[in-house]
PDB file of N, CA, C and O in Angstrom:
ATOM      1  N   MET A   1      14.001 -26.857 -92.271  1.00  0.00           N
ATOM      2  CA  MET A   1      12.759 -26.541 -92.949  1.00  0.00           C
ATOM      3  C   MET A   1      12.641 -25.025 -93.088  1.00  0.00           C
ATOM      4  O   MET A   1      13.002 -24.288 -92.170  1.00  0.00           O
ATOM      5  N   PHE A   2      12.153 -24.570 -94.193  1.00  0.00           N
ATOM      6  CA  PHE A   2      11.999 -23.148 -94.474  1.00  0.00           C
ATOM      7  C   PHE A   2      10.749 -22.615 -93.792  1.00  0.00           C
ATOM      8  O   PHE A   2       9.663 -23.177 -93.933  1.00  0.00           O
ATOM      9  N   GLN A   3      10.914 -21.525 -93.050  1.00  0.00           N
ATOM     10  CA  GLN A   3       9.776 -20.901 -92.379  1.00  0.00           C
ATOM     11  C   GLN A   3       9.466 -19.566 -93.034  1.00  0.00           C
ATOM     12  O   GLN A   3      10.354 -18.734 -93.217  1.00  0.00           O
ATOM     13  N   HIS A   4       8.209 -19.367 -93.385  1.00  0.00           N
ATOM     14  CA  HIS A   4       7.774 -18.116 -93.988  1.00  0.00           C
ATOM     15  C   HIS A   4       7.611 -17.053 -92.912  1.00  0.00           C
ATOM     16  O   HIS A   4       7.038 -17.322 -91.856  1.00  0.00           O
ATOM     17  N   PRO A   5       8.097 -15.875 -93.164  1.00  0.00           N
ATOM     18  CA  PRO A   5       7.823 -14.803 -92.200  1.00  0.00           C
ATOM     19  C   PRO A   5       6.336 -14.478 -92.215  1.00  0.00           C
ATOM     20  O   PRO A   5       5.688 -14.532 -93.260  1.00  0.00           O
ATOM     21  N   ASP A   6       5.817 -14.150 -91.075  1.00  0.00           N
ATOM     22  CA  ASP A   6       4.381 -13.886 -90.959  1.00  0.00           C
ATOM     23  C   ASP A   6       4.108 -12.422 -91.267  1.00  0.00           C
ATOM     24  O   ASP A   6       3.929 -11.608 -90.361  1.00  0.00           O
ATOM     25  N   ASP A   7       4.077 -12.095 -92.560  1.00  0.00           N
ATOM     26  CA  ASP A   7       3.845 -10.715 -92.982  1.00  0.00           C
ATOM     27  C   ASP A   7       2.392 -10.289 -92.823  1.00  0.00           C
ATOM     28  O   ASP A   7       2.088  -9.096 -92.786  1.00  0.00           O
ATOM     29  N   CYS A   8       1.509 -11.254 -92.731  1.00  0.00           N
ATOM     30  CA  CYS A   8       0.084 -10.933 -92.674  1.00  0.00           C
ATOM     31  C   CYS A   8      -0.482 -11.097 -91.265  1.00  0.00           C
ATOM     32  O   CYS A   8      -1.684 -11.304 -91.099  1.00  0.00           O
ATOM     33  N   ALA A   9       0.361 -11.007 -90.274  1.00  0.00           N
ATOM     34  CA  ALA A   9      -0.102 -11.186 -88.897  1.00  0.00           C
ATOM     35  C   ALA A   9      -1.046 -10.058 -88.498  1.00  0.00           C
ATOM     36  O   ALA A   9      -0.813  -8.890 -88.809  1.00  0.00           O
ATOM     37  N   LYS A  10      -2.099 -10.429 -87.812  1.00  0.00           N
ATOM     38  CA  LYS A  10      -3.054  -9.439 -87.324  1.00  0.00           C
ATOM     39  C   LYS A  10      -2.651  -9.026 -85.915  1.00  0.00           C
ATOM     40  O   LYS A  10      -2.105  -9.820 -85.149  1.00  0.00           O
ATOM     41  N   ARG A  11      -2.929  -7.777 -85.591  1.00  0.00           N
ATOM     42  CA  ARG A  11      -2.732  -7.297 -84.236  1.00  0.00           C
ATOM     43  C   ARG A  11      -3.942  -7.684 -83.398  1.00  0.00           C
ATOM     44  O   ARG A  11      -5.032  -7.911 -83.923  1.00  0.00           O
ATOM     45  N   ARG A  12      -3.733  -7.753 -82.098  1.00  0.00           N
ATOM     46  CA  ARG A  12      -4.836  -8.027 -81.182  1.00  0.00           C
ATOM     47  C   ARG A  12      -5.497  -6.710 -80.789  1.00  0.00           C
ATOM     48  O   ARG A  12      -4.828  -5.724 -80.479  1.00  0.00           O
ATOM     49  N   LEU A  13      -6.808  -6.720 -80.810  1.00  0.00           N
ATOM     50  CA  LEU A  13      -7.587  -5.560 -80.396  1.00  0.00           C
ATOM     51  C   LEU A  13      -8.538  -6.061 -79.311  1.00  0.00           C
ATOM     52  O   LEU A  13      -9.687  -6.407 -79.585  1.00  0.00           O
ATOM     53  N   THR A  14      -8.036  -6.094 -78.073  1.00  0.00           N
ATOM     54  CA  THR A  14      -8.811  -6.696 -76.994  1.00  0.00           C
ATOM     55  C   THR A  14      -9.035  -5.755 -75.810  1.00  0.00           C
ATOM     56  O   THR A  14      -9.864  -6.041 -74.946  1.00  0.00           O
ATOM     57  N   GLU A  15      -8.317  -4.655 -75.760  1.00  0.00           N
ATOM     58  CA  GLU A  15      -8.509  -3.706 -74.659  1.00  0.00           C
ATOM     59  C   GLU A  15      -9.797  -2.910 -74.864  1.00  0.00           C
ATOM     60  O   GLU A  15     -10.121  -2.503 -75.980  1.00  0.00           O
ATOM     61  N   ARG A  16     -10.513  -2.702 -73.783  1.00  0.00           N
ATOM     62  CA  ARG A  16     -11.807  -2.011 -73.855  1.00  0.00           C
ATOM     63  C   ARG A  16     -11.693  -0.610 -74.469  1.00  0.00           C
ATOM     64  O   ARG A  16     -12.531  -0.222 -75.282  1.00  0.00           O
ATOM     65  N   THR A  17     -10.676   0.135 -74.088  1.00  0.00           N
ATOM     66  CA  THR A  17     -10.536   1.498 -74.616  1.00  0.00           C
ATOM     67  C   THR A  17     -10.220   1.487 -76.108  1.00  0.00           C
ATOM     68  O   THR A  17     -10.736   2.318 -76.856  1.00  0.00           O
ATOM     69  N   GLU A  18      -9.384   0.564 -76.542  1.00  0.00           N
ATOM     70  CA  GLU A  18      -9.057   0.475 -77.969  1.00  0.00           C
ATOM     71  C   GLU A  18     -10.268   0.040 -78.785  1.00  0.00           C
ATOM     72  O   GLU A  18     -10.492   0.543 -79.886  1.00  0.00           O
ATOM     73  N   LEU A  19     -11.053  -0.899 -78.245  1.00  0.00           N
ATOM     74  CA  LEU A  19     -12.271  -1.326 -78.937  1.00  0.00           C
ATOM     75  C   LEU A  19     -13.269  -0.178 -79.044  1.00  0.00           C
ATOM     76  O   LEU A  19     -13.935  -0.015 -80.067  1.00  0.00           O
ATOM     77  N   ARG A  20     -13.366   0.608 -77.991  1.00  0.00           N
ATOM     78  CA  ARG A  20     -14.294   1.743 -78.014  1.00  0.00           C
ATOM     79  C   ARG A  20     -13.878   2.773 -79.058  1.00  0.00           C
ATOM     80  O   ARG A  20     -14.716   3.282 -79.802  1.00  0.00           O
ATOM     81  N   ILE A  21     -12.590   3.078 -79.113  1.00  0.00           N
ATOM     82  CA  ILE A  21     -12.090   4.050 -80.086  1.00  0.00           C
ATOM     83  C   ILE A  21     -12.332   3.544 -81.509  1.00  0.00           C
ATOM     84  O   ILE A  21     -12.769   4.303 -82.374  1.00  0.00           O
ATOM     85  N   ALA A  22     -12.045   2.261 -81.749  1.00  0.00           N
ATOM     86  CA  ALA A  22     -12.251   1.689 -83.078  1.00  0.00           C
ATOM     87  C   ALA A  22     -13.732   1.687 -83.452  1.00  0.00           C
ATOM     88  O   ALA A  22     -14.085   1.980 -84.595  1.00  0.00           O
ATOM     89  N   ALA A  23     -14.593   1.358 -82.496  1.00  0.00           N
ATOM     90  CA  ALA A  23     -16.036   1.349 -82.758  1.00  0.00           C
ATOM     91  C   ALA A  23     -16.549   2.754 -83.056  1.00  0.00           C
ATOM     92  O   ALA A  23     -17.340   2.942 -83.980  1.00  0.00           O
ATOM     93  N   GLU A  24     -16.104   3.746 -82.278  1.00  0.00           N
ATOM     94  CA  GLU A  24     -16.508   5.132 -82.538  1.00  0.00           C
ATOM     95  C   GLU A  24     -16.036   5.592 -83.912  1.00  0.00           C
ATOM     96  O   GLU A  24     -16.770   6.267 -84.633  1.00  0.00           O
ATOM     97  N   PHE A  25     -14.816   5.227 -84.268  1.00  0.00           N
ATOM     98  CA  PHE A  25     -14.249   5.577 -85.566  1.00  0.00           C
ATOM     99  C   PHE A  25     -15.130   5.047 -86.703  1.00  0.00           C
ATOM    100  O   PHE A  25     -15.426   5.772 -87.653  1.00  0.00           O
ATOM    101  N   LEU A  26     -15.545   3.788 -86.601  1.00  0.00           N
ATOM    102  CA  LEU A  26     -16.379   3.201 -87.646  1.00  0.00           C
ATOM    103  C   LEU A  26     -17.798   3.764 -87.632  1.00  0.00           C
ATOM    104  O   LEU A  26     -18.398   3.957 -88.689  1.00  0.00           O
ATOM    105  N   MET A  27     -18.335   4.028 -86.446  1.00  0.00           N
ATOM    106  CA  MET A  27     -19.694   4.570 -86.364  1.00  0.00           C
ATOM    107  C   MET A  27     -19.775   5.966 -86.965  1.00  0.00           C
ATOM    108  O   MET A  27     -20.763   6.310 -87.614  1.00  0.00           O
ATOM    109  N   ILE A  28     -18.738   6.770 -86.750  1.00  0.00           N
ATOM    110  CA  ILE A  28     -18.704   8.108 -87.327  1.00  0.00           C
ATOM    111  C   ILE A  28     -18.710   8.033 -88.848  1.00  0.00           C
ATOM    112  O   ILE A  28     -19.247   8.915 -89.518  1.00  0.00           O
ATOM    113  N   ARG A  29     -18.116   6.988 -89.383  1.00  0.00           N
ATOM    114  CA  ARG A  29     -18.046   6.811 -90.833  1.00  0.00           C
ATOM    115  C   ARG A  29     -19.250   6.068 -91.410  1.00  0.00           C
ATOM    116  O   ARG A  29     -19.245   5.697 -92.584  1.00  0.00           O
ATOM    117  N   GLY A  30     -20.284   5.848 -90.589  1.00  0.00           N
ATOM    118  CA  GLY A  30     -21.547   5.337 -91.105  1.00  0.00           C
ATOM    119  C   GLY A  30     -21.783   3.844 -90.960  1.00  0.00           C
ATOM    120  O   GLY A  30     -22.781   3.338 -91.474  1.00  0.00           O
ATOM    121  N   PHE A  31     -20.904   3.120 -90.281  1.00  0.00           N
ATOM    122  CA  PHE A  31     -21.124   1.689 -90.091  1.00  0.00           C
ATOM    123  C   PHE A  31     -22.133   1.473 -88.972  1.00  0.00           C
ATOM    124  O   PHE A  31     -22.137   2.199 -87.979  1.00  0.00           O
ATOM    125  N   LYS A  32     -22.988   0.466 -89.143  1.00  0.00           N
ATOM    126  CA  LYS A  32     -23.973   0.114 -88.128  1.00  0.00           C
ATOM    127  C   LYS A  32     -23.317  -0.787 -87.085  1.00  0.00           C
ATOM    128  O   LYS A  32     -22.253  -1.358 -87.323  1.00  0.00           O
ATOM    129  N   ASP A  33     -23.967  -0.907 -85.922  1.00  0.00           N
ATOM    130  CA  ASP A  33     -23.423  -1.726 -84.834  1.00  0.00           C
ATOM    131  C   ASP A  33     -23.110  -3.151 -85.275  1.00  0.00           C
ATOM    132  O   ASP A  33     -22.071  -3.703 -84.913  1.00  0.00           O
ATOM    133  N   GLU A  34     -24.004  -3.743 -86.055  1.00  0.00           N
ATOM    134  CA  GLU A  34     -23.812  -5.143 -86.455  1.00  0.00           C
ATOM    135  C   GLU A  34     -22.694  -5.318 -87.485  1.00  0.00           C
ATOM    136  O   GLU A  34     -22.236  -6.441 -87.697  1.00  0.00           O
ATOM    137  N   GLU A  35     -22.250  -4.256 -88.118  1.00  0.00           N
ATOM    138  CA  GLU A  35     -21.163  -4.340 -89.099  1.00  0.00           C
ATOM    139  C   GLU A  35     -19.779  -4.132 -88.487  1.00  0.00           C
ATOM    140  O   GLU A  35     -18.769  -4.461 -89.109  1.00  0.00           O
ATOM    141  N   ILE A  36     -19.731  -3.596 -87.288  1.00  0.00           N
ATOM    142  CA  ILE A  36     -18.450  -3.234 -86.681  1.00  0.00           C
ATOM    143  C   ILE A  36     -17.576  -4.451 -86.422  1.00  0.00           C
ATOM    144  O   ILE A  36     -16.383  -4.416 -86.725  1.00  0.00           O
ATOM    145  N   ALA A  37     -18.129  -5.523 -85.873  1.00  0.00           N
ATOM    146  CA  ALA A  37     -17.334  -6.719 -85.591  1.00  0.00           C
ATOM    147  C   ALA A  37     -16.742  -7.302 -86.869  1.00  0.00           C
ATOM    148  O   ALA A  37     -15.590  -7.735 -86.878  1.00  0.00           O
ATOM    149  N   VAL A  38     -17.516  -7.315 -87.935  1.00  0.00           N
ATOM    150  CA  VAL A  38     -17.036  -7.849 -89.214  1.00  0.00           C
ATOM    151  C   VAL A  38     -15.890  -7.003 -89.761  1.00  0.00           C
ATOM    152  O   VAL A  38     -14.876  -7.535 -90.212  1.00  0.00           O
ATOM    153  N   GLN A  39     -16.057  -5.693 -89.719  1.00  0.00           N
ATOM    154  CA  GLN A  39     -15.020  -4.799 -90.239  1.00  0.00           C
ATOM    155  C   GLN A  39     -13.730  -4.915 -89.423  1.00  0.00           C
ATOM    156  O   GLN A  39     -12.643  -4.987 -89.997  1.00  0.00           O
ATOM    157  N   LEU A  40     -13.839  -4.934 -88.107  1.00  0.00           N
ATOM    158  CA  LEU A  40     -12.654  -5.021 -87.269  1.00  0.00           C
ATOM    159  C   LEU A  40     -11.951  -6.366 -87.394  1.00  0.00           C
ATOM    160  O   LEU A  40     -10.723  -6.432 -87.345  1.00  0.00           O
ATOM    161  N   SER A  41     -12.724  -7.438 -87.556  1.00  0.00           N
ATOM    162  CA  SER A  41     -12.108  -8.771 -87.637  1.00  0.00           C
ATOM    163  C   SER A  41     -11.342  -8.979 -88.939  1.00  0.00           C
ATOM    164  O   SER A  41     -10.568  -9.930 -89.046  1.00  0.00           O
ATOM    165  N   ARG A  42     -11.536  -8.127 -89.911  1.00  0.00           N
ATOM    166  CA  ARG A  42     -10.750  -8.221 -91.140  1.00  0.00           C
ATOM    167  C   ARG A  42      -9.286  -7.885 -90.908  1.00  0.00           C
ATOM    168  O   ARG A  42      -8.407  -8.412 -91.589  1.00  0.00           O
ATOM    169  N   TYR A  43      -9.026  -7.012 -89.950  1.00  0.00           N
ATOM    170  CA  TYR A  43      -7.660  -6.516 -89.732  1.00  0.00           C
ATOM    171  C   TYR A  43      -7.103  -6.830 -88.351  1.00  0.00           C
ATOM    172  O   TYR A  43      -5.896  -6.713 -88.137  1.00  0.00           O
ATOM    173  N   TYR A  44      -7.958  -7.227 -87.405  1.00  0.00           N
ATOM    174  CA  TYR A  44      -7.517  -7.468 -86.032  1.00  0.00           C
ATOM    175  C   TYR A  44      -8.106  -8.767 -85.508  1.00  0.00           C
ATOM    176  O   TYR A  44      -9.156  -9.219 -85.965  1.00  0.00           O
ATOM    177  N   TYR A  45      -7.409  -9.364 -84.535  1.00  0.00           N
ATOM    178  CA  TYR A  45      -8.018 -10.385 -83.695  1.00  0.00           C
ATOM    179  C   TYR A  45      -8.750  -9.618 -82.617  1.00  0.00           C
ATOM    180  O   TYR A  45      -8.135  -8.861 -81.866  1.00  0.00           O
ATOM    181  N   ILE A  46     -10.052  -9.803 -82.529  1.00  0.00           N
ATOM    182  CA  ILE A  46     -10.837  -9.016 -81.582  1.00  0.00           C
ATOM    183  C   ILE A  46     -11.466  -9.923 -80.527  1.00  0.00           C
ATOM    184  O   ILE A  46     -11.717 -11.102 -80.776  1.00  0.00           O
ATOM    185  N   ASP A  47     -11.711  -9.366 -79.367  1.00  0.00           N
ATOM    186  CA  ASP A  47     -12.457 -10.029 -78.313  1.00  0.00           C
ATOM    187  C   ASP A  47     -13.927  -9.661 -78.547  1.00  0.00           C
ATOM    188  O   ASP A  47     -14.366  -8.564 -78.200  1.00  0.00           O
ATOM    189  N   VAL A  48     -14.663 -10.574 -79.129  1.00  0.00           N
ATOM    190  CA  VAL A  48     -16.037 -10.285 -79.555  1.00  0.00           C
ATOM    191  C   VAL A  48     -16.934  -9.990 -78.353  1.00  0.00           C
ATOM    192  O   VAL A  48     -17.781  -9.099 -78.417  1.00  0.00           O
ATOM    193  N   ASP A  49     -16.753 -10.731 -77.260  1.00  0.00           N
ATOM    194  CA  ASP A  49     -17.576 -10.482 -76.074  1.00  0.00           C
ATOM    195  C   ASP A  49     -17.338  -9.079 -75.528  1.00  0.00           C
ATOM    196  O   ASP A  49     -18.281  -8.382 -75.154  1.00  0.00           O
ATOM    197  N   GLU A  50     -16.079  -8.671 -75.485  1.00  0.00           N
ATOM    198  CA  GLU A  50     -15.750  -7.327 -74.996  1.00  0.00           C
ATOM    199  C   GLU A  50     -16.294  -6.261 -75.947  1.00  0.00           C
ATOM    200  O   GLU A  50     -16.792  -5.226 -75.504  1.00  0.00           O
ATOM    201  N   LEU A  51     -16.199  -6.514 -77.252  1.00  0.00           N
ATOM    202  CA  LEU A  51     -16.747  -5.568 -78.229  1.00  0.00           C
ATOM    203  C   LEU A  51     -18.253  -5.424 -78.065  1.00  0.00           C
ATOM    204  O   LEU A  51     -18.777  -4.312 -78.142  1.00  0.00           O
ATOM    205  N   ASN A  52     -18.954  -6.525 -77.841  1.00  0.00           N
ATOM    206  CA  ASN A  52     -20.397  -6.452 -77.620  1.00  0.00           C
ATOM    207  C   ASN A  52     -20.728  -5.647 -76.366  1.00  0.00           C
ATOM    208  O   ASN A  52     -21.698  -4.890 -76.353  1.00  0.00           O
ATOM    209  N   ASP A  53     -19.922  -5.808 -75.308  1.00  0.00           N
ATOM    210  CA  ASP A  53     -20.128  -5.012 -74.093  1.00  0.00           C
ATOM    211  C   ASP A  53     -19.906  -3.532 -74.369  1.00  0.00           C
ATOM    212  O   ASP A  53     -20.663  -2.686 -73.892  1.00  0.00           O
ATOM    213  N   VAL A  54     -18.876  -3.221 -75.135  1.00  0.00           N
ATOM    214  CA  VAL A  54     -18.573  -1.827 -75.480  1.00  0.00           C
ATOM    215  C   VAL A  54     -19.712  -1.225 -76.298  1.00  0.00           C
ATOM    216  O   VAL A  54     -20.153  -0.108 -76.026  1.00  0.00           O
ATOM    217  N   LEU A  55     -20.184  -1.958 -77.290  1.00  0.00           N
ATOM    218  CA  LEU A  55     -21.269  -1.450 -78.137  1.00  0.00           C
ATOM    219  C   LEU A  55     -22.567  -1.292 -77.348  1.00  0.00           C
ATOM    220  O   LEU A  55     -23.331  -0.360 -77.597  1.00  0.00           O
ATOM    221  N   ALA A  56     -22.821  -2.187 -76.408  1.00  0.00           N
ATOM    222  CA  ALA A  56     -24.032  -2.080 -75.594  1.00  0.00           C
ATOM    223  C   ALA A  56     -23.962  -0.864 -74.675  1.00  0.00           C
ATOM    224  O   ALA A  56     -24.990  -0.251 -74.386  1.00  0.00           O
ATOM    225  N   ALA A  57     -22.766  -0.508 -74.214  1.00  0.00           N
ATOM    226  CA  ALA A  57     -22.614   0.622 -73.303  1.00  0.00           C
ATOM    227  C   ALA A  57     -22.611   1.962 -74.026  1.00  0.00           C
ATOM    228  O   ALA A  57     -22.936   2.981 -73.416  1.00  0.00           O
ATOM    229  N   MET A  58     -22.260   1.993 -75.285  1.00  0.00           N
ATOM    230  CA  MET A  58     -22.122   3.261 -76.009  1.00  0.00           C
ATOM    231  C   MET A  58     -23.422   4.056 -76.125  1.00  0.00           C
ATOM    232  O   MET A  58     -23.398   5.251 -75.829  1.00  0.00           O
ATOM    233  N   PRO A  59     -24.543   3.485 -76.531  1.00  0.00           N
ATOM    234  CA  PRO A  59     -25.768   4.306 -76.634  1.00  0.00           C
ATOM    235  C   PRO A  59     -26.215   4.848 -75.280  1.00  0.00           C
ATOM    236  O   PRO A  59     -26.750   5.955 -75.214  1.00  0.00           O
ATOM    237  N   ALA A  60     -26.012   4.103 -74.207  1.00  0.00           N
ATOM    238  CA  ALA A  60     -26.404   4.563 -72.878  1.00  0.00           C
ATOM    239  C   ALA A  60     -25.568   5.771 -72.473  1.00  0.00           C
ATOM    240  O   ALA A  60     -26.085   6.690 -71.837  1.00  0.00           O
ATOM    241  N   GLU A  61     -24.302   5.784 -72.826  1.00  0.00           N
ATOM    242  CA  GLU A  61     -23.441   6.907 -72.479  1.00  0.00           C
ATOM    243  C   GLU A  61     -23.786   8.143 -73.295  1.00  0.00           C
ATOM    244  O   GLU A  61     -23.675   9.258 -72.785  1.00  0.00           O
ATOM    245  N   LYS A  62     -24.199   7.978 -74.543  1.00  0.00           N
ATOM    246  CA  LYS A  62     -24.533   9.129 -75.388  1.00  0.00           C
ATOM    247  C   LYS A  62     -25.831   9.794 -74.945  1.00  0.00           C
ATOM    248  O   LYS A  62     -26.000  11.000 -75.128  1.00  0.00           O
ATOM    249  N   SER A  63     -26.754   9.020 -74.364  1.00  0.00           N
ATOM    250  CA  SER A  63     -28.025   9.590 -73.940  1.00  0.00           C
ATOM    251  C   SER A  63     -27.909  10.290 -72.593  1.00  0.00           C
ATOM    252  O   SER A  63     -28.807  11.044 -72.217  1.00  0.00           O
ATOM    253  N   ARG A  64     -26.839  10.061 -71.869  1.00  0.00           N
ATOM    254  CA  ARG A  64     -26.611  10.686 -70.581  1.00  0.00           C
ATOM    255  C   ARG A  64     -26.275  12.158 -70.744  1.00  0.00           C
ATOM    256  O   ARG A  64     -25.479  12.493 -71.621  1.00  0.00           O
ATOM    257  N   PRO A  65     -26.845  13.062 -69.939  1.00  0.00           N
ATOM    258  CA  PRO A  65     -26.470  14.471 -70.053  1.00  0.00           C
ATOM    259  C   PRO A  65     -25.010  14.663 -69.647  1.00  0.00           C
ATOM    260  O   PRO A  65     -24.532  14.059 -68.687  1.00  0.00           O
ATOM    261  N   GLY A  66     -24.324  15.505 -70.388  1.00  0.00           N
ATOM    262  CA  GLY A  66     -22.927  15.784 -70.096  1.00  0.00           C
ATOM    263  C   GLY A  66     -21.975  14.738 -70.644  1.00  0.00           C
ATOM    264  O   GLY A  66     -20.781  14.773 -70.347  1.00  0.00           O
ATOM    265  N   ALA A  67     -22.481  13.812 -71.434  1.00  0.00           N
ATOM    266  CA  ALA A  67     -21.616  12.783 -72.008  1.00  0.00           C
ATOM    267  C   ALA A  67     -20.689  13.404 -73.041  1.00  0.00           C
ATOM    268  O   ALA A  67     -21.042  14.380 -73.703  1.00  0.00           O
ATOM    269  N   ARG A  68     -19.548  12.849 -73.165  1.00  0.00           N
ATOM    270  CA  ARG A  68     -18.559  13.345 -74.121  1.00  0.00           C
ATOM    271  C   ARG A  68     -19.079  13.139 -75.545  1.00  0.00           C
ATOM    272  O   ARG A  68     -19.445  12.022 -75.912  1.00  0.00           O
ATOM    273  N   GLN A  69     -19.112  14.179 -76.330  1.00  0.00           N
ATOM    274  CA  GLN A  69     -19.644  14.113 -77.683  1.00  0.00           C
ATOM    275  C   GLN A  69     -18.568  13.848 -78.724  1.00  0.00           C
ATOM    276  O   GLN A  69     -18.859  13.259 -79.765  1.00  0.00           O
ATOM    277  N   THR A  70     -17.340  14.266 -78.471  1.00  0.00           N
ATOM    278  CA  THR A  70     -16.270  14.065 -79.433  1.00  0.00           C
ATOM    279  C   THR A  70     -15.400  12.902 -78.999  1.00  0.00           C
ATOM    280  O   THR A  70     -15.052  12.813 -77.822  1.00  0.00           O
ATOM    281  N   PRO A  71     -15.037  12.011 -79.902  1.00  0.00           N
ATOM    282  CA  PRO A  71     -14.222  10.858 -79.528  1.00  0.00           C
ATOM    283  C   PRO A  71     -12.786  11.272 -79.207  1.00  0.00           C
ATOM    284  O   PRO A  71     -12.273  12.250 -79.749  1.00  0.00           O
ATOM    285  N   GLN A  72     -12.163  10.526 -78.336  1.00  0.00           N
ATOM    286  CA  GLN A  72     -10.764  10.740 -77.995  1.00  0.00           C
ATOM    287  C   GLN A  72      -9.938   9.824 -78.890  1.00  0.00           C
ATOM    288  O   GLN A  72     -10.019   8.602 -78.769  1.00  0.00           O
ATOM    289  N   TRP A  73      -9.154  10.396 -79.777  1.00  0.00           N
ATOM    290  CA  TRP A  73      -8.353   9.611 -80.708  1.00  0.00           C
ATOM    291  C   TRP A  73      -6.936   9.488 -80.204  1.00  0.00           C
ATOM    292  O   TRP A  73      -6.396  10.408 -79.589  1.00  0.00           O
ATOM    293  N   ARG A  74      -6.345   8.358 -80.466  1.00  0.00           N
ATOM    294  CA  ARG A  74      -4.927   8.163 -80.217  1.00  0.00           C
ATOM    295  C   ARG A  74      -4.416   7.135 -81.207  1.00  0.00           C
ATOM    296  O   ARG A  74      -5.191   6.377 -81.789  1.00  0.00           O
ATOM    297  N   GLN A  75      -3.137   7.116 -81.387  1.00  0.00           N
ATOM    298  CA  GLN A  75      -2.571   6.198 -82.365  1.00  0.00           C
ATOM    299  C   GLN A  75      -2.585   4.791 -81.794  1.00  0.00           C
ATOM    300  O   GLN A  75      -2.138   4.580 -80.666  1.00  0.00           O
ATOM    301  N   VAL A  76      -3.091   3.825 -82.553  1.00  0.00           N
ATOM    302  CA  VAL A  76      -3.218   2.456 -82.091  1.00  0.00           C
ATOM    303  C   VAL A  76      -2.187   1.549 -82.750  1.00  0.00           C
ATOM    304  O   VAL A  76      -2.159   0.351 -82.469  1.00  0.00           O
ATOM    305  N   ALA A  77      -1.356   2.084 -83.603  1.00  0.00           N
ATOM    306  CA  ALA A  77      -0.394   1.243 -84.316  1.00  0.00           C
ATOM    307  C   ALA A  77       0.886   1.064 -83.579  1.00  0.00           C
ATOM    308  O   ALA A  77       1.787   0.379 -84.063  1.00  0.00           O
TER     309      ALA A  77
END
């Protein structure tokens, strides 16, 4: 039987640090919290529960004095 190569395979985005970086990336570009899961799920298999935890923790960290203001970027590919 002929098997098609999976050219459209999505990568998994389940690590907390990777989800945070991706969420910060989208937020900087103007996406709202409720749009982030939809945008990420177009290109990645995401852990939605972990993403919700990351998004819930982000505003609390930004309001803290001395919180990091610039995102830490790294290559995720």
